[in-house]
MIKOLZA-947197 format. One record per residue (C-alpha): residue number from 1; residue in one letter; x, y, z. Coordinates in Angstrom, 1 decimal. Example, Ala and Ser with C-alpha at 12.3 -4.5 7.8 and 13.67 -1.06 7.14 Angstrom:
BEGIN
@n = 1&res = A&xx = 12.3&yy = -4.5&zz = 7.8
@n = 2&res = S&xx = 13.7&yy = -1.1&zz = 7.1
END
This chain:
BEGIN
@n = 1&res = M&xx = -134.0&yy = 62.9&zz = -16.2
@n = 2&res = T&xx = -131.9&yy = 62.4&zz = -19.3
@n = 3&res = Q&xx = -133.5&yy = 59.0&zz = -19.9
@n = 4&res = A&xx = -137.0&yy = 60.6&zz = -19.6
@n = 5&res = R&xx = -136.0&yy = 63.3&zz = -22.0
@n = 6&res = N&xx = -134.7&yy = 60.8&zz = -24.5
@n = 7&res = S&xx = -137.8&yy = 58.7&zz = -24.2
@n = 8&res = A&xx = -140.0&yy = 61.7&zz = -24.9
@n = 9&res = S&xx = -137.9&yy = 62.6&zz = -28.0
@n = 10&res = F&xx = -138.3&yy = 59.1&zz = -29.3
@n = 11&res = Q&xx = -142.0&yy = 59.1&zz = -28.7
@n = 12&res = T&xx = -142.3&yy = 62.3&zz = -30.6
@n = 13&res = L&xx = -140.2&yy = 60.8&zz = -33.4
@n = 14&res = R&xx = -142.5&yy = 57.7&zz = -33.5
@n = 15&res = L&xx = -145.6&yy = 59.9&zz = -33.6
@n = 16&res = K&xx = -144.3&yy = 62.0&zz = -36.5
@n = 17&res = I&xx = -143.5&yy = 58.9&zz = -38.6
@n = 18&res = L&xx = -146.9&yy = 57.3&zz = -37.9
@n = 19&res = L&xx = -148.7&yy = 60.4&zz = -38.9
@n = 20&res = L&xx = -146.7&yy = 60.7&zz = -42.1
@n = 21&res = G&xx = -147.6&yy = 57.1&zz = -43.0
@n = 22&res = L&xx = -151.2&yy = 57.6&zz = -42.2
@n = 23&res = S&xx = -151.5&yy = 60.6&zz = -44.4
@n = 24&res = V&xx = -150.0&yy = 58.8&zz = -47.3
@n = 25&res = C&xx = -152.3&yy = 55.8&zz = -46.8
@n = 26&res = L&xx = -155.3&yy = 58.1&zz = -46.8
@n = 27&res = A&xx = -154.2&yy = 59.5&zz = -50.1
@n = 28&res = G&xx = -154.4&yy = 56.1&zz = -51.6
@n = 29&res = A&xx = -150.7&yy = 55.2&zz = -51.9
@n = 30&res = A&xx = -150.4&yy = 51.6&zz = -53.1
@n = 31&res = L&xx = -148.2&yy = 49.2&zz = -51.1
@n = 32&res = V&xx = -147.0&yy = 47.4&zz = -54.2
@n = 33&res = G&xx = -143.6&yy = 47.3&zz = -55.8
@n = 34&res = G&xx = -144.6&yy = 46.6&zz = -59.3
@n = 35&res = R&xx = -147.4&yy = 45.0&zz = -61.3
@n = 36&res = L&xx = -146.9&yy = 41.5&zz = -62.6
@n = 37&res = V&xx = -148.2&yy = 41.1&zz = -66.1
@n = 38&res = N&xx = -149.2&yy = 38.1&zz = -68.1
@n = 39&res = A&xx = -146.0&yy = 36.9&zz = -69.8
@n = 40&res = Q&xx = -148.1&yy = 35.2&zz = -72.5
@n = 41&res = G&xx = -150.2&yy = 38.2&zz = -73.4
@n = 42&res = A&xx = -149.2&yy = 39.9&zz = -76.6
@n = 43&res = G&xx = -148.5&yy = 43.7&zz = -76.8
@n = 44&res = V&xx = -148.5&yy = 44.3&zz = -73.0
@n = 45&res = A&xx = -147.1&yy = 47.8&zz = -72.2
@n = 46&res = A&xx = -144.1&yy = 48.0&zz = -69.9
@n = 47&res = S&xx = -145.0&yy = 48.7&zz = -66.2
@n = 48&res = P&xx = -142.4&yy = 50.7&zz = -64.3
@n = 49&res = A&xx = -141.8&yy = 49.7&zz = -60.6
@n = 50&res = L&xx = -142.1&yy = 52.2&zz = -57.8
@n = 51&res = A&xx = -139.5&yy = 55.0&zz = -58.0
@n = 52&res = V&xx = -137.5&yy = 55.8&zz = -54.9
@n = 53&res = S&xx = -134.9&yy = 58.4&zz = -54.0
@n = 54&res = T&xx = -131.9&yy = 57.3&zz = -52.1
@n = 55&res = L&xx = -128.9&yy = 58.7&zz = -50.2
@n = 56&res = T&xx = -125.5&yy = 57.3&zz = -49.7
@n = 57&res = T&xx = -124.6&yy = 56.5&zz = -46.0
@n = 58&res = Q&xx = -121.4&yy = 57.9&zz = -44.5
@n = 59&res = R&xx = -120.1&yy = 56.5&zz = -41.2
@n = 60&res = V&xx = -118.9&yy = 59.0&zz = -38.6
@n = 61&res = S&xx = -117.1&yy = 58.3&zz = -35.3
@n = 62&res = S&xx = -119.0&yy = 60.7&zz = -33.0
@n = 63&res = Y&xx = -121.9&yy = 63.1&zz = -32.7
@n = 64&res = A&xx = -122.6&yy = 66.3&zz = -30.9
@n = 65&res = L&xx = -125.1&yy = 65.9&zz = -28.2
@n = 66&res = R&xx = -126.9&yy = 69.2&zz = -27.5
@n = 67&res = R&xx = -128.4&yy = 69.7&zz = -24.0
@n = 68&res = V&xx = -130.4&yy = 72.7&zz = -23.0
@n = 69&res = L&xx = -130.3&yy = 73.5&zz = -19.2
@n = 70&res = A&xx = -132.7&yy = 75.8&zz = -17.5
@n = 71&res = G&xx = -131.4&yy = 78.4&zz = -15.1
@n = 72&res = R&xx = -132.8&yy = 81.1&zz = -12.9
@n = 73&res = V&xx = -131.6&yy = 84.7&zz = -12.6
@n = 74&res = E&xx = -130.6&yy = 85.7&zz = -9.1
@n = 75&res = P&xx = -129.3&yy = 88.9&zz = -7.5
@n = 76&res = Q&xx = -125.7&yy = 88.6&zz = -6.3
@n = 77&res = R&xx = -126.8&yy = 89.9&zz = -2.8
@n = 78&res = S&xx = -130.2&yy = 90.4&zz = -1.1
@n = 79&res = S&xx = -130.9&yy = 91.3&zz = 2.5
@n = 80&res = A&xx = -133.7&yy = 91.8&zz = 4.9
@n = 81&res = V&xx = -132.3&yy = 94.8&zz = 6.9
@n = 82&res = G&xx = -133.2&yy = 95.6&zz = 10.5
@n = 83&res = F&xx = -132.0&yy = 97.4&zz = 13.6
@n = 84&res = E&xx = -129.5&yy = 95.9&zz = 16.1
@n = 85&res = R&xx = -131.5&yy = 97.3&zz = 19.0
@n = 86&res = A&xx = -135.1&yy = 97.4&zz = 20.0
@n = 87&res = G&xx = -137.1&yy = 100.6&zz = 19.8
@n = 88&res = R&xx = -140.0&yy = 102.5&zz = 18.2
@n = 89&res = L&xx = -139.7&yy = 102.9&zz = 14.5
@n = 90&res = E&xx = -139.8&yy = 106.7&zz = 13.8
@n = 91&res = T&xx = -139.4&yy = 107.0&zz = 10.1
@n = 92&res = V&xx = -139.2&yy = 104.9&zz = 6.9
@n = 93&res = P&xx = -138.8&yy = 107.3&zz = 4.1
@n = 94&res = L&xx = -138.7&yy = 104.7&zz = 1.3
@n = 95&res = E&xx = -141.4&yy = 102.8&zz = -0.7
@n = 96&res = E&xx = -141.1&yy = 99.6&zz = -2.6
@n = 97&res = G&xx = -139.3&yy = 100.0&zz = -5.9
@n = 98&res = E&xx = -137.2&yy = 102.9&zz = -4.9
@n = 99&res = R&xx = -133.4&yy = 102.9&zz = -5.4
@n = 100&res = V&xx = -130.9&yy = 103.4&zz = -2.6
@n = 101&res = S&xx = -127.2&yy = 103.9&zz = -2.4
@n = 102&res = A&xx = -124.7&yy = 102.2&zz = -0.1
@n = 103&res = G&xx = -124.7&yy = 104.0&zz = 3.2
@n = 104&res = Q&xx = -127.9&yy = 105.8&zz = 2.7
@n = 105&res = V&xx = -130.3&yy = 106.1&zz = 5.7
@n = 106&res = V&xx = -133.3&yy = 104.0&zz = 5.0
@n = 107&res = A&xx = -135.0&yy = 104.1&zz = 8.4
@n = 108&res = R&xx = -134.7&yy = 105.6&zz = 11.9
@n = 109&res = L&xx = -135.6&yy = 104.6&zz = 15.5
@n = 110&res = D&xx = -136.8&yy = 107.0&zz = 18.1
@n = 111&res = S&xx = -133.7&yy = 108.3&zz = 19.9
@n = 112&res = A&xx = -135.0&yy = 110.9&zz = 22.3
@n = 113&res = L&xx = -134.1&yy = 108.8&zz = 25.4
@n = 114&res = L&xx = -130.6&yy = 108.2&zz = 24.1
@n = 115&res = A&xx = -130.1&yy = 111.9&zz = 23.4
@n = 116&res = A&xx = -131.1&yy = 112.8&zz = 27.0
@n = 117&res = R&xx = -128.7&yy = 110.2&zz = 28.3
@n = 118&res = R&xx = -125.9&yy = 111.6&zz = 26.2
@n = 119&res = K&xx = -126.4&yy = 115.1&zz = 27.7
@n = 120&res = E&xx = -126.2&yy = 113.6&zz = 31.1
@n = 121&res = L&xx = -122.9&yy = 111.9&zz = 30.4
@n = 122&res = Q&xx = -121.5&yy = 115.1&zz = 28.9
@n = 123&res = A&xx = -122.3&yy = 116.8&zz = 32.1
@n = 124&res = A&xx = -120.5&yy = 114.0&zz = 34.0
@n = 125&res = V&xx = -117.5&yy = 114.5&zz = 31.9
@n = 126&res = A&xx = -117.5&yy = 118.2&zz = 32.5
@n = 127&res = E&xx = -117.8&yy = 117.7&zz = 36.3
@n = 128&res = A&xx = -114.8&yy = 115.4&zz = 36.5
@n = 129&res = K&xx = -112.3&yy = 116.9&zz = 39.0
@n = 130&res = L&xx = -109.2&yy = 115.6&zz = 37.3
@n = 131&res = A&xx = -107.6&yy = 119.0&zz = 36.8
@n = 132&res = L&xx = -108.1&yy = 119.9&zz = 40.5
@n = 133&res = A&xx = -106.7&yy = 116.6&zz = 41.6
@n = 134&res = R&xx = -103.6&yy = 117.0&zz = 39.5
@n = 135&res = S&xx = -102.9&yy = 120.6&zz = 40.7
@n = 136&res = T&xx = -103.4&yy = 119.4&zz = 44.3
@n = 137&res = L&xx = -100.9&yy = 116.6&zz = 43.8
@n = 138&res = R&xx = -98.3&yy = 119.0&zz = 42.3
@n = 139&res = R&xx = -98.6&yy = 121.4&zz = 45.3
@n = 140&res = Y&xx = -98.3&yy = 118.6&zz = 47.8
@n = 141&res = R&xx = -95.1&yy = 117.3&zz = 46.1
@n = 142&res = G&xx = -93.4&yy = 120.6&zz = 46.6
@n = 143&res = S&xx = -94.5&yy = 121.0&zz = 50.2
@n = 144&res = V&xx = -93.8&yy = 117.6&zz = 51.6
@n = 145&res = D&xx = -90.0&yy = 118.3&zz = 51.7
@n = 146&res = R&xx = -90.5&yy = 121.5&zz = 53.6
@n = 147&res = G&xx = -92.7&yy = 119.8&zz = 56.1
@n = 148&res = A&xx = -95.8&yy = 121.7&zz = 55.2
@n = 149&res = V&xx = -97.6&yy = 118.6&zz = 54.0
@n = 150&res = T&xx = -97.5&yy = 115.2&zz = 55.5
@n = 151&res = R&xx = -96.7&yy = 112.0&zz = 53.6
@n = 152&res = Q&xx = -100.3&yy = 110.8&zz = 54.3
@n = 153&res = A&xx = -101.7&yy = 113.9&zz = 52.6
@n = 154&res = L&xx = -99.5&yy = 113.3&zz = 49.6
@n = 155&res = D&xx = -100.7&yy = 109.7&zz = 49.3
@n = 156&res = E&xx = -104.3&yy = 110.8&zz = 49.5
@n = 157&res = A&xx = -103.6&yy = 113.4&zz = 46.7
@n = 158&res = R&xx = -102.2&yy = 110.7&zz = 44.5
@n = 159&res = A&xx = -105.2&yy = 108.4&zz = 45.2
@n = 160&res = G&xx = -107.5&yy = 111.4&zz = 44.4
@n = 161&res = E&xx = -105.8&yy = 111.9&zz = 41.0
@n = 162&res = R&xx = -106.3&yy = 108.2&zz = 40.1
@n = 163&res = A&xx = -109.9&yy = 108.3&zz = 41.1
@n = 164&res = A&xx = -110.5&yy = 111.4&zz = 39.1
@n = 165&res = E&xx = -108.9&yy = 109.8&zz = 36.0
@n = 166&res = A&xx = -111.0&yy = 106.6&zz = 36.4
@n = 167&res = S&xx = -114.2&yy = 108.7&zz = 36.8
@n = 168&res = L&xx = -113.5&yy = 110.7&zz = 33.7
@n = 169&res = A&xx = -112.6&yy = 107.5&zz = 31.7
@n = 170&res = L&xx = -115.9&yy = 105.8&zz = 32.8
@n = 171&res = A&xx = -118.0&yy = 108.9&zz = 31.8
@n = 172&res = Q&xx = -116.2&yy = 109.0&zz = 28.4
@n = 173&res = A&xx = -116.8&yy = 105.3&zz = 27.8
@n = 174&res = R&xx = -120.4&yy = 105.6&zz = 28.7
@n = 175&res = L&xx = -120.7&yy = 108.6&zz = 26.4
@n = 176&res = G&xx = -119.1&yy = 106.6&zz = 23.6
@n = 177&res = A&xx = -121.5&yy = 103.7&zz = 24.1
@n = 178&res = V&xx = -124.5&yy = 106.1&zz = 23.8
@n = 179&res = D&xx = -123.0&yy = 107.5&zz = 20.6
@n = 180&res = I&xx = -122.8&yy = 104.0&zz = 19.2
@n = 181&res = E&xx = -126.5&yy = 103.4&zz = 20.1
@n = 182&res = L&xx = -127.4&yy = 106.6&zz = 18.5
@n = 183&res = A&xx = -125.6&yy = 105.6&zz = 15.3
@n = 184&res = K&xx = -127.4&yy = 102.2&zz = 15.4
@n = 185&res = S&xx = -130.7&yy = 104.1&zz = 15.5
@n = 186&res = A&xx = -130.1&yy = 105.0&zz = 11.9
@n = 187&res = L&xx = -130.5&yy = 102.0&zz = 9.5
@n = 188&res = R&xx = -128.3&yy = 102.3&zz = 6.4
@n = 189&res = A&xx = -128.3&yy = 100.4&zz = 3.1
@n = 190&res = P&xx = -125.4&yy = 97.9&zz = 3.0
@n = 191&res = F&xx = -125.0&yy = 98.2&zz = -0.8
@n = 192&res = D&xx = -126.6&yy = 99.8&zz = -3.9
@n = 193&res = A&xx = -130.0&yy = 98.3&zz = -4.0
@n = 194&res = V&xx = -133.7&yy = 98.4&zz = -4.8
@n = 195&res = V&xx = -136.4&yy = 98.2&zz = -2.1
@n = 196&res = T&xx = -138.3&yy = 95.0&zz = -2.9
@n = 197&res = R&xx = -140.5&yy = 94.9&zz = 0.2
@n = 198&res = R&xx = -141.4&yy = 97.2&zz = 3.1
@n = 199&res = V&xx = -142.0&yy = 95.0&zz = 6.1
@n = 200&res = A&xx = -142.6&yy = 97.6&zz = 8.9
@n = 201&res = D&xx = -144.2&yy = 101.0&zz = 9.2
@n = 202&res = E&xx = -143.8&yy = 104.1&zz = 11.5
@n = 203&res = D&xx = -144.7&yy = 103.9&zz = 15.2
@n = 204&res = Q&xx = -144.3&yy = 100.1&zz = 15.2
@n = 205&res = V&xx = -142.3&yy = 98.9&zz = 18.2
@n = 206&res = L&xx = -139.6&yy = 96.5&zz = 16.9
@n = 207&res = A&xx = -137.5&yy = 93.9&zz = 18.6
@n = 208&res = A&xx = -133.8&yy = 93.7&zz = 17.9
@n = 209&res = G&xx = -133.2&yy = 92.1&zz = 14.5
@n = 210&res = N&xx = -136.8&yy = 92.5&zz = 13.2
@n = 211&res = P&xx = -136.6&yy = 93.3&zz = 9.4
@n = 212&res = V&xx = -137.8&yy = 96.7&zz = 8.2
@n = 213&res = L&xx = -137.0&yy = 96.5&zz = 4.5
@n = 214&res = E&xx = -136.0&yy = 93.9&zz = 2.0
@n = 215&res = L&xx = -133.3&yy = 95.0&zz = -0.4
@n = 216&res = Q&xx = -132.0&yy = 93.5&zz = -3.6
@n = 217&res = E&xx = -128.6&yy = 94.5&zz = -5.0
@n = 218&res = R&xx = -128.5&yy = 96.6&zz = -8.2
@n = 219&res = A&xx = -125.3&yy = 95.0&zz = -9.4
@n = 220&res = V&xx = -125.2&yy = 92.8&zz = -12.5
@n = 221&res = P&xx = -127.3&yy = 89.7&zz = -11.8
@n = 222&res = E&xx = -126.0&yy = 86.2&zz = -11.9
@n = 223&res = V&xx = -127.5&yy = 83.0&zz = -13.2
@n = 224&res = R&xx = -127.8&yy = 79.7&zz = -11.3
@n = 225&res = V&xx = -128.0&yy = 76.6&zz = -13.5
@n = 226&res = G&xx = -128.2&yy = 73.0&zz = -12.4
@n = 227&res = A&xx = -126.0&yy = 70.5&zz = -14.3
@n = 228&res = A&xx = -125.4&yy = 66.8&zz = -13.9
@n = 229&res = G&xx = -123.0&yy = 64.1&zz = -15.1
@n = 230&res = R&xx = -120.6&yy = 64.8&zz = -17.8
@n = 231&res = L&xx = -122.2&yy = 68.1&zz = -18.6
@n = 232&res = A&xx = -121.2&yy = 69.3&zz = -15.1
@n = 233&res = D&xx = -117.7&yy = 67.8&zz = -15.4
@n = 234&res = G&xx = -117.1&yy = 69.7&zz = -18.7
@n = 235&res = L&xx = -117.9&yy = 73.2&zz = -17.3
@n = 236&res = Q&xx = -114.8&yy = 75.3&zz = -17.2
@n = 237&res = P&xx = -114.5&yy = 78.2&zz = -14.6
@n = 238&res = D&xx = -113.9&yy = 81.6&zz = -16.2
@n = 239&res = A&xx = -115.0&yy = 80.3&zz = -19.6
@n = 240&res = I&xx = -117.6&yy = 82.3&zz = -21.6
@n = 241&res = Y&xx = -120.9&yy = 80.7&zz = -22.3
@n = 242&res = R&xx = -124.0&yy = 82.0&zz = -24.2
@n = 243&res = L&xx = -127.4&yy = 82.1&zz = -22.5
@n = 244&res = H&xx = -130.7&yy = 82.6&zz = -24.1
@n = 245&res = W&xx = -133.5&yy = 84.8&zz = -22.7
@n = 246&res = R&xx = -136.6&yy = 85.8&zz = -24.6
@n = 247&res = G&xx = -135.1&yy = 85.0&zz = -27.9
@n = 248&res = R&xx = -131.8&yy = 87.0&zz = -27.4
@n = 249&res = G&xx = -128.3&yy = 85.8&zz = -26.5
@n = 250&res = I&xx = -126.5&yy = 86.9&zz = -23.3
@n = 251&res = E&xx = -122.8&yy = 86.4&zz = -22.7
@n = 252&res = A&xx = -121.9&yy = 85.1&zz = -19.3
@n = 253&res = R&xx = -118.7&yy = 84.0&zz = -17.5
@n = 254&res = L&xx = -118.8&yy = 80.9&zz = -15.4
@n = 255&res = R&xx = -117.9&yy = 82.1&zz = -12.0
@n = 256&res = S&xx = -117.8&yy = 78.8&zz = -10.2
@n = 257&res = V&xx = -119.3&yy = 75.3&zz = -9.9
@n = 258&res = L&xx = -120.4&yy = 74.6&zz = -6.3
@n = 259&res = P&xx = -119.0&yy = 71.4&zz = -4.9
@n = 260&res = L&xx = -122.4&yy = 70.3&zz = -3.5
@n = 261&res = R&xx = -124.8&yy = 67.9&zz = -5.3
@n = 262&res = A&xx = -128.5&yy = 68.1&zz = -4.7
@n = 263&res = A&xx = -129.9&yy = 64.9&zz = -3.2
@n = 264&res = A&xx = -133.1&yy = 65.0&zz = -5.3
@n = 265&res = T&xx = -131.9&yy = 65.9&zz = -8.7
@n = 266&res = R&xx = -128.2&yy = 64.9&zz = -8.4
@n = 267&res = T&xx = -127.2&yy = 68.1&zz = -10.0
@n = 268&res = V&xx = -124.6&yy = 70.7&zz = -9.0
@n = 269&res = D&xx = -125.2&yy = 74.5&zz = -9.3
@n = 270&res = A&xx = -123.1&yy = 76.5&zz = -11.8
@n = 271&res = L&xx = -123.0&yy = 80.3&zz = -11.1
@n = 272&res = L&xx = -122.6&yy = 82.5&zz = -14.2
@n = 273&res = A&xx = -122.0&yy = 86.2&zz = -14.1
@n = 274&res = T&xx = -123.7&yy = 88.0&zz = -17.0
@n = 275&res = L&xx = -121.5&yy = 90.3&zz = -19.0
@n = 276&res = D&xx = -124.0&yy = 92.1&zz = -21.2
@n = 277&res = A&xx = -127.3&yy = 91.7&zz = -19.3
@n = 278&res = P&xx = -130.2&yy = 93.6&zz = -20.8
@n = 279&res = P&xx = -131.9&yy = 96.2&zz = -18.6
@n = 280&res = H&xx = -135.1&yy = 94.3&zz = -18.1
@n = 281&res = L&xx = -133.4&yy = 91.0&zz = -17.0
@n = 282&res = G&xx = -134.6&yy = 90.6&zz = -13.5
@n = 283&res = A&xx = -134.3&yy = 88.2&zz = -10.6
@n = 284&res = G&xx = -136.6&yy = 85.2&zz = -11.0
@n = 285&res = D&xx = -136.4&yy = 85.2&zz = -14.9
@n = 286&res = L&xx = -135.7&yy = 81.9&zz = -16.5
@n = 287&res = V&xx = -132.8&yy = 81.5&zz = -19.0
@n = 288&res = E&xx = -131.4&yy = 78.6&zz = -21.0
@n = 289&res = L&xx = -127.9&yy = 77.4&zz = -21.3
@n = 290&res = E&xx = -127.1&yy = 75.2&zz = -24.4
@n = 291&res = L&xx = -124.2&yy = 72.9&zz = -24.0
@n = 292&res = T&xx = -122.6&yy = 70.6&zz = -26.6
@n = 293&res = Q&xx = -121.1&yy = 67.2&zz = -25.6
@n = 294&res = W&xx = -119.3&yy = 65.1&zz = -28.1
@n = 295&res = V&xx = -120.2&yy = 61.4&zz = -27.8
@n = 296&res = A&xx = -117.7&yy = 58.9&zz = -29.2
@n = 297&res = E&xx = -120.1&yy = 56.4&zz = -30.8
@n = 298&res = P&xx = -119.8&yy = 55.3&zz = -34.4
@n = 299&res = G&xx = -123.0&yy = 55.7&zz = -36.5
@n = 300&res = F&xx = -124.8&yy = 57.3&zz = -39.3
@n = 301&res = W&xx = -126.9&yy = 60.5&zz = -39.7
@n = 302&res = L&xx = -130.2&yy = 59.8&zz = -41.4
@n = 303&res = P&xx = -133.2&yy = 62.0&zz = -42.2
@n = 304&res = M&xx = -136.2&yy = 61.2&zz = -40.0
@n = 305&res = T&xx = -138.2&yy = 60.4&zz = -43.2
@n = 306&res = A&xx = -135.9&yy = 57.5&zz = -43.8
@n = 307&res = L&xx = -137.1&yy = 55.6&zz = -40.7
@n = 308&res = A&xx = -139.8&yy = 53.0&zz = -40.8
@n = 309&res = E&xx = -141.3&yy = 51.1&zz = -37.9
@n = 310&res = G&xx = -140.0&yy = 47.6&zz = -37.6
@n = 311&res = T&xx = -140.9&yy = 44.6&zz = -35.5
@n = 312&res = R&xx = -141.1&yy = 44.7&zz = -31.7
@n = 313&res = G&xx = -141.1&yy = 48.4&zz = -31.5
@n = 314&res = L&xx = -137.8&yy = 48.8&zz = -33.2
@n = 315&res = W&xx = -136.8&yy = 51.1&zz = -36.1
@n = 316&res = Q&xx = -135.6&yy = 50.1&zz = -39.5
@n = 317&res = A&xx = -134.2&yy = 51.7&zz = -42.7
@n = 318&res = Y&xx = -134.5&yy = 50.3&zz = -46.2
@n = 319&res = V&xx = -131.4&yy = 49.9&zz = -48.4
@n = 320&res = T&xx = -131.5&yy = 49.0&zz = -52.1
@n = 321&res = E&xx = -129.6&yy = 46.1&zz = -53.6
@n = 322&res = P&xx = -129.0&yy = 45.5&zz = -57.3
@n = 323&res = L&xx = -131.1&yy = 42.8&zz = -58.9
@n = 324&res = T&xx = -129.3&yy = 39.6&zz = -59.9
@n = 325&res = E&xx = -132.3&yy = 37.7&zz = -61.3
@n = 326&res = T&xx = -134.1&yy = 38.2&zz = -64.6
@n = 327&res = M&xx = -137.1&yy = 40.6&zz = -64.4
@n = 328&res = P&xx = -140.6&yy = 39.4&zz = -65.3
@n = 329&res = P&xx = -141.7&yy = 40.6&zz = -68.7
@n = 330&res = G&xx = -143.0&yy = 44.1&zz = -68.7
@n = 331&res = L&xx = -141.6&yy = 45.1&zz = -65.3
@n = 332&res = V&xx = -139.0&yy = 47.9&zz = -65.2
@n = 333&res = A&xx = -137.0&yy = 47.7&zz = -62.0
@n = 334&res = D&xx = -133.3&yy = 47.7&zz = -61.0
@n = 335&res = Q&xx = -133.2&yy = 47.4&zz = -57.2
@n = 336&res = R&xx = -134.7&yy = 45.4&zz = -54.4
@n = 337&res = M&xx = -135.7&yy = 46.7&zz = -50.9
@n = 338&res = V&xx = -133.9&yy = 45.2&zz = -48.0
@n = 339&res = P&xx = -134.8&yy = 46.2&zz = -44.4
@n = 340&res = R&xx = -132.0&yy = 46.9&zz = -41.9
@n = 341&res = P&xx = -132.7&yy = 47.3&zz = -38.1
@n = 342&res = I&xx = -131.3&yy = 50.4&zz = -36.6
@n = 343&res = E&xx = -131.1&yy = 51.9&zz = -33.1
@n = 344&res = V&xx = -131.8&yy = 55.7&zz = -32.8
@n = 345&res = L&xx = -129.3&yy = 57.2&zz = -30.4
@n = 346&res = Y&xx = -130.1&yy = 60.9&zz = -30.8
@n = 347&res = L&xx = -132.8&yy = 63.1&zz = -32.4
@n = 348&res = D&xx = -131.7&yy = 66.5&zz = -33.8
@n = 349&res = G&xx = -134.5&yy = 68.3&zz = -35.5
@n = 350&res = D&xx = -135.4&yy = 66.6&zz = -38.7
@n = 351&res = R&xx = -132.6&yy = 64.0&zz = -38.6
@n = 352&res = V&xx = -131.4&yy = 61.2&zz = -36.3
@n = 353&res = Y&xx = -128.1&yy = 59.6&zz = -35.3
@n = 354&res = A&xx = -128.4&yy = 55.9&zz = -35.5
@n = 355&res = R&xx = -126.3&yy = 52.7&zz = -35.4
@n = 356&res = G&xx = -127.0&yy = 49.3&zz = -36.9
@n = 357&res = P&xx = -125.9&yy = 46.9&zz = -39.6
@n = 358&res = L&xx = -125.5&yy = 49.6&zz = -42.2
@n = 359&res = K&xx = -122.4&yy = 49.7&zz = -44.4
@n = 360&res = N&xx = -120.6&yy = 52.7&zz = -45.4
@n = 361&res = G&xx = -121.6&yy = 53.8&zz = -48.9
@n = 362&res = E&xx = -124.9&yy = 51.9&zz = -49.0
@n = 363&res = R&xx = -128.0&yy = 53.4&zz = -50.6
@n = 364&res = V&xx = -130.8&yy = 54.2&zz = -48.1
@n = 365&res = V&xx = -134.3&yy = 55.2&zz = -49.2
@n = 366&res = R&xx = -134.6&yy = 58.9&zz = -48.3
@n = 367&res = A&xx = -138.3&yy = 59.1&zz = -47.9
@n = 368&res = G&xx = -141.6&yy = 57.2&zz = -48.6
@n = 369&res = T&xx = -140.7&yy = 54.1&zz = -46.5
@n = 370&res = Q&xx = -144.4&yy = 53.6&zz = -45.8
@n = 371&res = R&xx = -144.9&yy = 52.7&zz = -49.4
@n = 372&res = V&xx = -142.5&yy = 49.9&zz = -49.7
@n = 373&res = L&xx = -142.2&yy = 46.3&zz = -48.4
@n = 374&res = P&xx = -139.3&yy = 44.0&zz = -47.8
@n = 375&res = G&xx = -138.2&yy = 42.5&zz = -51.0
@n = 376&res = Q&xx = -140.1&yy = 44.9&zz = -53.2
@n = 377&res = L&xx = -138.7&yy = 45.8&zz = -56.6
@n = 378&res = V&xx = -138.1&yy = 49.5&zz = -57.2
@n = 379&res = R&xx = -136.4&yy = 51.9&zz = -59.5
@n = 380&res = V&xx = -133.8&yy = 54.3&zz = -58.1
@n = 381&res = L&xx = -134.3&yy = 57.9&zz = -59.3
@n = 382&res = G&xx = -131.1&yy = 59.3&zz = -57.9
@n = 383&res = Q&xx = -128.9&yy = 59.5&zz = -54.9
@n = 384&res = S&xx = -127.3&yy = 62.1&zz = -52.7
@n = 385&res = H&xx = -124.9&yy = 62.3&zz = -49.8
@n = 386&res = L&xx = -126.3&yy = 63.4&zz = -46.5
@n = 387&res = A&xx = -124.4&yy = 66.1&zz = -44.8
@n = 388&res = M&xx = -122.8&yy = 64.7&zz = -41.7
@n = 389&res = E&xx = -121.7&yy = 67.8&zz = -40.0
@n = 390&res = A&xx = -123.6&yy = 69.0&zz = -36.9
@n = 391&res = H&xx = -126.0&yy = 71.9&zz = -37.4
END
């Protein structure tokens, strides 16, 4: 993907330069360095050579490689909520877009049968004869020593007490199970959320687990960004990064980088928690994360206008060298054009970072390279130093 992006940048660079050269040619710019005059003619006026503006090259050891990564806004939690048991859907008091709080009832199942079962079990609990069994056992214990009650009767009283206790415990357990089922008949929101979709309506018979509503958490959203290579290795958890959304900046803290690389894109997902998210930032929105990577590669910054198309699809820049030979009579020139092949490594707006056989402090033609030829004689108007700092 990086190679494709770099290829597209260089194709854009080539098109800009070709269009610039075409416009100058259509304007009638002459591809000559100076006009030769007849040395034997008397009274011939001086003919100045083509004037060019130059800049002084400065070698640097590295450059800042800017990469813009696309990310998607996601809610921290989303859920399709449904009932744990089957039943007829009685009420769904919410519509799509409404807000709910954690624990709020969002739907109910018909619970008439469970309510009737609960009353039945309450009656069973009330009918438990545990108290009678215990009082009988107490009387028998006091009477067995006097011979009024046999040992057999005492044992039967003890067994009656245990049976009454078991019967009461069973009725209470069944009553508790019904209470749990009744509680499950009310569907509650697991977190503060917004209803994004209503899946089922009243009187619909649902199986256990069928979704009724889809909820999206109302907490601060997070951003998922895919990064690869050195960019992913340079991400620091808990560091603050700046995202861009609709022309505005958003501060975000890198929560984590997932240790799983996608098979198709070879990227890992970085999760960023937004710190000052605007109110209209919603799930599904696209944001951009701009990262800077310093590349240790010696080279030169040149304006894009200093590039000329060379042979075999390569780029070249023109440097000026002082003349050592005697000028023809009538020609005013002080420099000669010498092409130098260069390799463009990075395109940054209206300038490029390139490497090649350029020397530190050489004069490079700043613009108008489409008007000059190798070996052409020119006049240098002035020179300047190109700012090397990243911008």
